[in-house]
ROFI-628795 format. One record per residue: residue number from 1; residue in three letters; z, x, y of N, C-alpha, C in turn. Coordinates in steps of 0.05 Angstrom, whole numbers, always signed. Layout:
! residues N
+-----+-----+--------+--------+--------+--------+--------+--------+--------+--------+--------+
!   i !  aa !     nw !     nu !     nv !    caw !    cau !    cav !     cw !     cu !     cv !
+-----+-----+--------+--------+--------+--------+--------+--------+--------+--------+--------+
! NUM ! ALA !      Z !      X !      Y !      Z !      X !      Y !      Z !      X !      Y !
...
+-----+-----+--------+--------+--------+--------+--------+--------+--------+--------+--------+
***
This chain:
! residues 164
+-----+-----+--------+--------+--------+--------+--------+--------+--------+--------+--------+
!   i !  aa !     nw !     nu !     nv !    caw !    cau !    cav !     cw !     cu !     cv !
+-----+-----+--------+--------+--------+--------+--------+--------+--------+--------+--------+
!   1 ! MET !  +3171 !   -665 !  +2269 !  +3151 !   -680 !  +2255 !  +3124 !   -669 !  +2260 !
!   2 ! ILE !  +3107 !   -670 !  +2239 !  +3080 !   -661 !  +2241 !  +3062 !   -684 !  +2234 !
!   3 ! PHE !  +3042 !   -689 !  +2252 !  +3023 !   -710 !  +2247 !  +2996 !   -698 !  +2241 !
!   4 ! VAL !  +2982 !   -708 !  +2221 !  +2956 !   -698 !  +2214 !  +2936 !   -720 !  +2217 !
!   5 ! CYS !  +2915 !   -716 !  +2232 !  +2894 !   -736 !  +2235 !  +2869 !   -726 !  +2220 !
!   6 ! LEU !  +2858 !   -744 !  +2204 !  +2834 !   -737 !  +2189 !  +2812 !   -755 !  +2198 !
!   7 ! GLY !  +2789 !   -743 !  +2205 !  +2765 !   -758 !  +2212 !  +2750 !   -766 !  +2187 !
!   8 ! LEU !  +2746 !   -791 !  +2182 !  +2733 !   -800 !  +2158 !  +2707 !   -814 !  +2166 !
!   9 ! THR !  +2686 !   -808 !  +2151 !  +2660 !   -822 !  +2154 !  +2652 !   -833 !  +2127 !
!  10 ! SER !  +2630 !   -847 !  +2127 !  +2621 !   -858 !  +2101 !  +2607 !   -837 !  +2085 !
!  11 ! TYR !  +2606 !   -813 !  +2094 !  +2593 !   -791 !  +2080 !  +2614 !   -770 !  +2073 !
!  12 ! SER !  +2619 !   -766 !  +2048 !  +2641 !   -750 !  +2039 !  +2634 !   -720 !  +2035 !
!  13 ! GLN !  +2608 !   -714 !  +2031 !  +2601 !   -686 !  +2027 !  +2601 !   -670 !  +2053 !
!  14 ! GLU !  +2602 !   -644 !  +2050 !  +2601 !   -627 !  +2073 !  +2574 !   -630 !  +2088 !
!  15 ! ASN !  +2575 !   -629 !  +2114 !  +2551 !   -630 !  +2130 !  +2535 !   -605 !  +2126 !
!  16 ! LYS !  +2512 !   -607 !  +2112 !  +2497 !   -583 !  +2104 !  +2479 !   -574 !  +2127 !
!  17 ! TYR !  +2470 !   -592 !  +2144 !  +2449 !   -584 !  +2163 !  +2457 !   -590 !  +2192 !
!  18 ! GLY !  +2462 !   -614 !  +2200 !  +2469 !   -621 !  +2228 !  +2446 !   -615 !  +2247 !
!  19 ! ILE !  +2422 !   -622 !  +2239 !  +2398 !   -616 !  +2256 !  +2390 !   -641 !  +2271 !
!  20 ! PRO !  +2390 !   -640 !  +2298 !  +2381 !   -663 !  +2313 !  +2350 !   -667 !  +2312 !
!  21 ! VAL !  +2342 !   -692 !  +2307 !  +2314 !   -700 !  +2307 !  +2312 !   -727 !  +2322 !
!  22 ! LEU !  +2288 !   -738 !  +2323 !  +2286 !   -765 !  +2335 !  +2265 !   -781 !  +2322 !
!  23 ! MET !  +2267 !   -807 !  +2325 !  +2245 !   -825 !  +2316 !  +2223 !   -823 !  +2337 !
!  24 ! ASP !  +2198 !   -821 !  +2328 !  +2176 !   -820 !  +2347 !  +2180 !   -841 !  +2369 !
!  25 ! PRO !  +2182 !   -832 !  +2394 !  +2188 !   -851 !  +2416 !  +2166 !   -872 !  +2420 !
!  26 ! SER !  +2142 !   -868 !  +2409 !  +2121 !   -888 !  +2411 !  +2121 !   -907 !  +2387 !
!  27 ! TYR !  +2138 !   -903 !  +2367 !  +2138 !   -920 !  +2343 !  +2149 !   -947 !  +2349 !
!  28 ! THR !  +2133 !   -968 !  +2344 !  +2141 !   -996 !  +2350 !  +2151 !  -1012 !  +2326 !
!  29 ! GLY !  +2149 !  -1000 !  +2303 !  +2158 !  -1014 !  +2278 !  +2188 !  -1011 !  +2274 !
!  30 ! VAL !  +2196 !  -1018 !  +2250 !  +2224 !  -1015 !  +2242 !  +2226 !   -994 !  +2219 !
!  31 ! LYS !  +2249 !   -981 !  +2218 !  +2256 !   -962 !  +2196 !  +2282 !   -972 !  +2184 !
!  32 ! TYR !  +2287 !   -964 !  +2159 !  +2310 !   -974 !  +2145 !  +2328 !   -950 !  +2138 !
!  33 ! LEU !  +2354 !   -954 !  +2140 !  +2374 !   -936 !  +2130 !  +2385 !   -948 !  +2104 !
!  34 ! TYR !  +2386 !   -932 !  +2083 !  +2396 !   -941 !  +2057 !  +2423 !   -928 !  +2051 !
!  35 ! ASP !  +2439 !   -942 !  +2035 !  +2465 !   -932 !  +2027 !  +2463 !   -908 !  +2009 !
!  36 ! LYS !  +2441 !   -906 !  +1994 !  +2436 !   -883 !  +1976 !  +2406 !   -883 !  +1970 !
!  37 ! PRO !  +2395 !   -861 !  +1960 !  +2367 !   -861 !  +1953 !  +2361 !   -883 !  +1933 !
!  38 ! GLY !  +2341 !   -900 !  +1938 !  +2335 !   -922 !  +1921 !  +2354 !   -945 !  +1922 !
!  39 ! GLY !  +2372 !   -944 !  +1942 !  +2393 !   -964 !  +1944 !  +2387 !   -988 !  +1962 !
!  40 ! GLN !  +2408 !   -999 !  +1973 !  +2406 !  -1023 !  +1990 !  +2403 !  -1016 !  +2020 !
!  41 ! VAL !  +2389 !  -1032 !  +2035 !  +2386 !  -1028 !  +2064 !  +2413 !  -1035 !  +2077 !
!  42 ! ILE !  +2423 !  -1016 !  +2093 !  +2448 !  -1021 !  +2107 !  +2445 !  -1023 !  +2137 !
!  43 ! HIS !  +2423 !  -1012 !  +2148 !  +2417 !  -1014 !  +2177 !  +2387 !  -1016 !  +2181 !
!  44 ! VAL !  +2378 !  -1031 !  +2200 !  +2350 !  -1033 !  +2208 !  +2348 !  -1019 !  +2236 !
!  45 ! LEU !  +2331 !   -999 !  +2237 !  +2328 !   -983 !  +2262 !  +2303 !   -992 !  +2277 !
!  46 ! LYS !  +2306 !   -999 !  +2303 !  +2283 !  -1006 !  +2320 !  +2289 !   -996 !  +2348 !
!  47 ! GLN !  +2269 !   -983 !  +2359 !  +2271 !   -973 !  +2386 !  +2276 !   -996 !  +2406 !
!  48 ! ASP !  +2292 !   -991 !  +2426 !  +2296 !  -1011 !  +2448 !  +2279 !  -1003 !  +2471 !
!  49 ! PHE !  +2254 !  -1012 !  +2471 !  +2235 !  -1004 !  +2491 !  +2242 !  -1016 !  +2519 !
!  50 ! GLU !  +2252 !  -1041 !  +2519 !  +2259 !  -1054 !  +2544 !  +2281 !  -1038 !  +2558 !
!  51 ! GLY !  +2301 !  -1029 !  +2543 !  +2323 !  -1014 !  +2554 !  +2318 !   -984 !  +2555 !
!  52 ! GLU !  +2294 !   -976 !  +2545 !  +2287 !   -947 !  +2544 !  +2309 !   -931 !  +2529 !
!  53 ! ASP !  +2319 !   -943 !  +2507 !  +2340 !   -931 !  +2491 !  +2328 !   -924 !  +2464 !
!  54 ! TYR !  +2322 !   -899 !  +2461 !  +2307 !   -889 !  +2437 !  +2326 !   -879 !  +2416 !
!  55 ! ILE !  +2317 !   -879 !  +2391 !  +2333 !   -872 !  +2368 !  +2331 !   -842 !  +2363 !
!  56 ! VAL !  +2354 !   -829 !  +2362 !  +2357 !   -801 !  +2355 !  +2374 !   -799 !  +2329 !
!  57 ! MET !  +2370 !   -778 !  +2314 !  +2384 !   -776 !  +2289 !  +2394 !   -747 !  +2285 !
!  58 ! THR !  +2413 !   -743 !  +2269 !  +2422 !   -717 !  +2260 !  +2419 !   -716 !  +2230 !
!  59 ! ILE !  +2403 !   -697 !  +2220 !  +2400 !   -694 !  +2191 !  +2425 !   -680 !  +2180 !
!  60 ! LEU !  +2437 !   -694 !  +2160 !  +2462 !   -683 !  +2148 !  +2457 !   -673 !  +2120 !
!  61 ! ASP !  +2437 !   -684 !  +2107 !  +2430 !   -676 !  +2079 !  +2402 !   -685 !  +2074 !
!  62 ! LYS !  +2392 !   -678 !  +2050 !  +2364 !   -686 !  +2043 !  +2361 !   -686 !  +2013 !
!  63 ! ASN !  +2339 !   -699 !  +2004 !  +2329 !   -695 !  +1977 !  +2299 !   -693 !  +1980 !
!  64 ! ASP !  +2284 !   -696 !  +1959 !  +2255 !   -692 !  +1961 !  +2240 !   -712 !  +1979 !
!  65 ! THR !  +2250 !   -736 !  +1980 !  +2236 !   -757 !  +1995 !  +2251 !   -769 !  +2018 !
!  66 ! MET !  +2276 !   -762 !  +2022 !  +2293 !   -775 !  +2042 !  +2311 !   -755 !  +2056 !
!  67 ! PHE !  +2319 !   -763 !  +2081 !  +2339 !   -748 !  +2096 !  +2364 !   -766 !  +2097 !
!  68 ! TYR !  +2388 !   -754 !  +2095 !  +2412 !   -769 !  +2101 !  +2419 !   -763 !  +2130 !
!  69 ! VAL !  +2421 !   -784 !  +2147 !  +2424 !   -780 !  +2176 !  +2447 !   -796 !  +2187 !
!  70 ! SER !  +2455 !   -787 !  +2211 !  +2471 !   -803 !  +2229 !  +2451 !   -813 !  +2250 !
!  71 ! ALA !  +2448 !   -839 !  +2253 !  +2429 !   -850 !  +2272 !  +2443 !   -861 !  +2296 !
!  72 ! ASP !  +2432 !   -856 !  +2319 !  +2444 !   -865 !  +2345 !  +2422 !   -874 !  +2364 !
!  73 ! TYR !  +2429 !   -894 !  +2381 !  +2413 !   -899 !  +2404 !  +2421 !   -878 !  +2425 !
!  74 ! SER !  +2402 !   -868 !  +2440 !  +2407 !   -848 !  +2460 !  +2427 !   -857 !  +2481 !
!  75 ! ILE !  +2427 !   -882 !  +2487 !  +2445 !   -893 !  +2508 !  +2468 !   -908 !  +2496 !
!  76 ! LYS !  +2463 !   -927 !  +2479 !  +2484 !   -945 !  +2468 !  +2501 !   -931 !  +2448 !
!  77 ! GLY !  +2491 !   -910 !  +2435 !  +2508 !   -895 !  +2417 !  +2503 !   -900 !  +2387 !
!  78 ! HIS !  +2524 !   -896 !  +2372 !  +2522 !   -895 !  +2342 !  +2513 !   -921 !  +2330 !
!  79 ! ILE !  +2494 !   -919 !  +2311 !  +2484 !   -941 !  +2295 !  +2497 !   -940 !  +2268 !
!  80 ! GLY !  +2494 !   -917 !  +2254 !  +2506 !   -915 !  +2228 !  +2495 !   -891 !  +2213 !
!  81 ! TYR !  +2506 !   -887 !  +2189 !  +2497 !   -866 !  +2171 !  +2481 !   -878 !  +2149 !
!  82 ! GLY !  +2461 !   -863 !  +2138 !  +2446 !   -873 !  +2115 !  +2423 !   -855 !  +2109 !
!  83 ! TRP !  +2409 !   -862 !  +2087 !  +2386 !   -847 !  +2078 !  +2361 !   -860 !  +2089 !
!  84 ! ILE !  +2343 !   -843 !  +2100 !  +2318 !   -853 !  +2112 !  +2295 !   -838 !  +2099 !
!  85 ! ASN !  +2273 !   -853 !  +2094 !  +2250 !   -840 !  +2082 !  +2238 !   -819 !  +2101 !
!  86 ! LYS !  +2229 !   -797 !  +2089 !  +2215 !   -776 !  +2104 !  +2187 !   -787 !  +2108 !
!  87 ! ASP !  +2179 !   -789 !  +2134 !  +2152 !   -798 !  +2140 !  +2144 !   -789 !  +2168 !
!  88 ! LYS !  +2122 !   -798 !  +2178 !  +2111 !   -789 !  +2204 !  +2127 !   -798 !  +2228 !
!  89 ! THR !  +2147 !   -815 !  +2224 !  +2163 !   -824 !  +2247 !  +2187 !   -806 !  +2253 !
!  90 ! ILE !  +2194 !   -788 !  +2235 !  +2217 !   -769 !  +2239 !  +2205 !   -744 !  +2252 !
!  91 ! CYS !  +2212 !   -739 !  +2278 !  +2198 !   -719 !  +2294 !  +2217 !   -701 !  +2309 !
!  92 ! ILE !  +2204 !   -682 !  +2321 !  +2218 !   -663 !  +2339 !  +2198 !   -654 !  +2360 !
!  93 ! TYR !  +2207 !   -651 !  +2385 !  +2191 !   -638 !  +2406 !  +2194 !   -608 !  +2404 !
!  94 ! SER !  +2173 !   -594 !  +2413 !  +2176 !   -565 !  +2417 !  +2187 !   -561 !  +2445 !
!  95 ! ARG !  +2199 !   -538 !  +2450 !  +2209 !   -532 !  +2476 !  +2201 !   -504 !  +2485 !
!  96 ! LEU !  +2209 !   -495 !  +2509 !  +2202 !   -470 !  +2521 !  +2172 !   -469 !  +2524 !
!  97 ! TYR !  +2161 !   -485 !  +2541 !  +2133 !   -491 !  +2543 !  +2116 !   -469 !  +2555 !
!  98 ! SER !  +2128 !   -450 !  +2569 !  +2111 !   -429 !  +2581 !  +2105 !   -406 !  +2561 !
!  99 ! VAL !  +2115 !   -408 !  +2537 !  +2112 !   -387 !  +2517 !  +2097 !   -399 !  +2493 !
! 100 ! GLU !  +2079 !   -383 !  +2480 !  +2066 !   -392 !  +2457 !  +2086 !   -399 !  +2435 !
! 101 ! LEU !  +2078 !   -418 !  +2418 !  +2096 !   -428 !  +2397 !  +2088 !   -416 !  +2370 !
! 102 ! ASN !  +2106 !   -403 !  +2356 !  +2101 !   -392 !  +2330 !  +2114 !   -410 !  +2309 !
! 103 ! LEU !  +2099 !   -416 !  +2288 !  +2109 !   -430 !  +2265 !  +2109 !   -409 !  +2242 !
! 104 ! TYR !  +2131 !   -407 !  +2228 !  +2136 !   -387 !  +2207 !  +2129 !   -397 !  +2179 !
! 105 ! LYS !  +2123 !   -378 !  +2161 !  +2118 !   -385 !  +2133 !  +2143 !   -393 !  +2118 !
! 106 ! ALA !  +2166 !   -382 !  +2126 !  +2191 !   -388 !  +2113 !  +2212 !   -392 !  +2136 !
! 107 ! PRO !  +2235 !   -405 !  +2130 !  +2255 !   -411 !  +2150 !  +2273 !   -387 !  +2157 !
! 108 ! ASN !  +2261 !   -365 !  +2167 !  +2276 !   -342 !  +2177 !  +2258 !   -325 !  +2194 !
! 109 ! TYR !  +2271 !   -309 !  +2211 !  +2256 !   -292 !  +2230 !  +2242 !   -268 !  +2216 !
! 110 ! GLU !  +2250 !   -261 !  +2192 !  +2237 !   -239 !  +2178 !  +2211 !   -248 !  +2166 !
! 111 ! SER !  +2206 !   -274 !  +2164 !  +2182 !   -285 !  +2152 !  +2158 !   -279 !  +2170 !
! 112 ! GLU !  +2134 !   -280 !  +2157 !  +2109 !   -277 !  +2173 !  +2105 !   -302 !  +2189 !
! 113 ! ILE !  +2091 !   -299 !  +2211 !  +2083 !   -322 !  +2228 !  +2059 !   -335 !  +2214 !
! 114 ! LYS !  +2061 !   -360 !  +2208 !  +2039 !   -374 !  +2195 !  +2017 !   -382 !  +2214 !
! 115 ! CYS !  +2025 !   -392 !  +2238 !  +2005 !   -399 !  +2258 !  +2019 !   -399 !  +2285 !
! 116 ! THR !  +2002 !   -397 !  +2306 !  +2012 !   -396 !  +2333 !  +1996 !   -416 !  +2350 !
! 117 ! LYS !  +2011 !   -432 !  +2366 !  +1998 !   -450 !  +2384 !  +2001 !   -437 !  +2412 !
! 118 ! PRO !  +1979 !   -427 !  +2423 !  +1980 !   -412 !  +2448 !  +1989 !   -428 !  +2473 !
! 119 ! ASP !  +1980 !   -453 !  +2475 !  +1987 !   -469 !  +2499 !  +2008 !   -490 !  +2491 !
! 120 ! ASN !  +2032 !   -481 !  +2488 !  +2054 !   -498 !  +2479 !  +2061 !   -518 !  +2501 !
! 121 ! ASN !  +2053 !   -542 !  +2498 !  +2061 !   -564 !  +2517 !  +2082 !   -581 !  +2503 !
! 122 ! MET !  +2088 !   -603 !  +2515 !  +2109 !   -620 !  +2504 !  +2097 !   -635 !  +2479 !
! 123 ! ASP !  +2095 !   -620 !  +2457 !  +2082 !   -630 !  +2433 !  +2103 !   -642 !  +2414 !
! 124 ! LEU !  +2095 !   -664 !  +2401 !  +2112 !   -677 !  +2382 !  +2103 !   -670 !  +2354 !
! 125 ! TYR !  +2122 !   -660 !  +2337 !  +2116 !   -651 !  +2310 !  +2130 !   -669 !  +2290 !
! 126 ! ILE !  +2117 !   -674 !  +2268 !  +2129 !   -690 !  +2246 !  +2147 !   -671 !  +2230 !
! 127 ! VAL !  +2171 !   -680 !  +2224 !  +2190 !   -664 !  +2209 !  +2186 !   -671 !  +2179 !
! 128 ! THR !  +2181 !   -650 !  +2163 !  +2176 !   -655 !  +2134 !  +2198 !   -644 !  +2117 !
! 129 ! ASP !  +2215 !   -626 !  +2128 !  +2236 !   -614 !  +2112 !  +2255 !   -599 !  +2131 !
! 130 ! CYS !  +2277 !   -589 !  +2120 !  +2296 !   -573 !  +2135 !  +2309 !   -552 !  +2117 !
! 131 ! ASP !  +2318 !   -530 !  +2129 !  +2332 !   -510 !  +2114 !  +2349 !   -495 !  +2134 !
! 132 ! GLY !  +2376 !   -497 !  +2131 !  +2393 !   -486 !  +2151 !  +2389 !   -502 !  +2177 !
! 133 ! ARG !  +2383 !   -489 !  +2199 !  +2378 !   -502 !  +2224 !  +2347 !   -503 !  +2230 !
! 134 ! TRP !  +2331 !   -493 !  +2212 !  +2302 !   -493 !  +2215 !  +2290 !   -519 !  +2205 !
! 135 ! LEU !  +2268 !   -527 !  +2218 !  +2253 !   -551 !  +2211 !  +2225 !   -544 !  +2202 !
! 136 ! ARG !  +2216 !   -555 !  +2180 !  +2188 !   -553 !  +2172 !  +2174 !   -575 !  +2186 !
! 137 ! VAL !  +2153 !   -568 !  +2200 !  +2139 !   -588 !  +2217 !  +2109 !   -587 !  +2212 !
! 138 ! ARG !  +2095 !   -608 !  +2221 !  +2066 !   -608 !  +2220 !  +2056 !   -626 !  +2243 !
! 139 ! ALA !  +2032 !   -619 !  +2252 !  +2019 !   -635 !  +2273 !  +1989 !   -630 !  +2273 !
! 140 ! TYR !  +1975 !   -649 !  +2283 !  +1946 !   -646 !  +2289 !  +1944 !   -648 !  +2319 !
! 141 ! LEU !  +1939 !   -626 !  +2332 !  +1938 !   -625 !  +2361 !  +1912 !   -612 !  +2370 !
! 142 ! GLU !  +1899 !   -626 !  +2388 !  +1874 !   -616 !  +2400 !  +1854 !   -608 !  +2378 !
! 143 ! GLY !  +1853 !   -625 !  +2356 !  +1834 !   -620 !  +2334 !  +1842 !   -598 !  +2315 !
! 144 ! LYS !  +1866 !   -587 !  +2317 !  +1874 !   -566 !  +2299 !  +1900 !   -575 !  +2284 !
! 145 ! HIS !  +1902 !   -565 !  +2259 !  +1925 !   -571 !  +2242 !  +1945 !   -548 !  +2245 !
! 146 ! TYR !  +1970 !   -555 !  +2251 !  +1992 !   -536 !  +2253 !  +2013 !   -544 !  +2233 !
! 147 ! GLU !  +2023 !   -525 !  +2217 !  +2044 !   -531 !  +2198 !  +2060 !   -505 !  +2192 !
! 148 ! GLY !  +2086 !   -508 !  +2192 !  +2103 !   -485 !  +2186 !  +2132 !   -491 !  +2194 !
! 149 ! TRP !  +2148 !   -470 !  +2194 !  +2177 !   -472 !  +2201 !  +2181 !   -467 !  +2230 !
! 150 ! LEU !  +2194 !   -486 !  +2243 !  +2201 !   -484 !  +2272 !  +2229 !   -474 !  +2275 !
! 151 ! GLU !  +2231 !   -452 !  +2290 !  +2258 !   -440 !  +2294 !  +2276 !   -458 !  +2311 !
! 152 ! PRO !  +2302 !   -456 !  +2307 !  +2321 !   -474 !  +2320 !  +2319 !   -474 !  +2350 !
! 153 ! ILE !  +2315 !   -451 !  +2363 !  +2315 !   -450 !  +2392 !  +2291 !   -465 !  +2404 !
! 154 ! ARG !  +2271 !   -470 !  +2388 !  +2247 !   -484 !  +2398 !  +2246 !   -514 !  +2393 !
! 155 ! GLN !  +2269 !   -525 !  +2384 !  +2270 !   -553 !  +2377 !  +2283 !   -569 !  +2400 !
! 156 ! CYS !  +2272 !   -593 !  +2405 !  +2282 !   -611 !  +2426 !  +2281 !   -639 !  +2416 !
! 157 ! ASN !  +2304 !   -652 !  +2413 !  +2304 !   -680 !  +2404 !  +2309 !   -700 !  +2426 !
! 158 ! ASN !  +2306 !   -691 !  +2451 !  +2312 !   -708 !  +2474 !  +2287 !   -725 !  +2481 !
! 159 ! PRO !  +2288 !   -751 !  +2479 !  +2264 !   -767 !  +2485 !  +2259 !   -770 !  +2515 !
! 160 ! TYR !  +2277 !   -760 !  +2532 !  +2274 !   -764 !  +2561 !  +2267 !   -739 !  +2576 !
! 161 ! SER !  +2271 !   -715 !  +2565 !  +2267 !   -691 !  +2580 !  +2252 !   -670 !  +2563 !
! 162 ! THR !  +2246 !   -648 !  +2575 !  +2231 !   -627 !  +2561 !  +2250 !   -605 !  +2549 !
! 163 ! CYS !  +2276 !   -608 !  +2552 !  +2295 !   -589 !  +2541 !  +2291 !   -561 !  +2551 !
! 164 ! SER !  +2278 !   -558 !  +2574 !  +2273 !   -531 !  +2584 !  +2297 !   -521 !  +2601 !
+-----+-----+--------+--------+--------+--------+--------+--------+--------+--------+--------+
***
């Protein structure tokens, strides 16, 4: 006899990205997950500050205004799948803090470097897009505007540590 087990989720398309991100750990409001773009609310996301249980997500797909994500509490676990609006609450930390941070013009290493942040600290960047494993990010840090593509090895979605 042969048994076959199939893992099924509410998302039937192939996982295009699988990029870990997080909700801004200081965000005190609520965010909504929708069943489809322009659809119905299926989950309400809110950080658990009392339990220090922050929301992390994995980007599975995207369109112009939304990401399709798997949302989880860092400690309690899975919340659900759904579409979430792209906005300033979807973030990523930079990592490898002893080295300057390069943001690229395009999502590949052959691309020109768009800007460099020389004193890379534990900075939080807003995620505006993704391509492959690369994230397009922006931030206003120390009075300067930074925007470009963040390479995968420099991404950290852990709200508790520096990923170093």
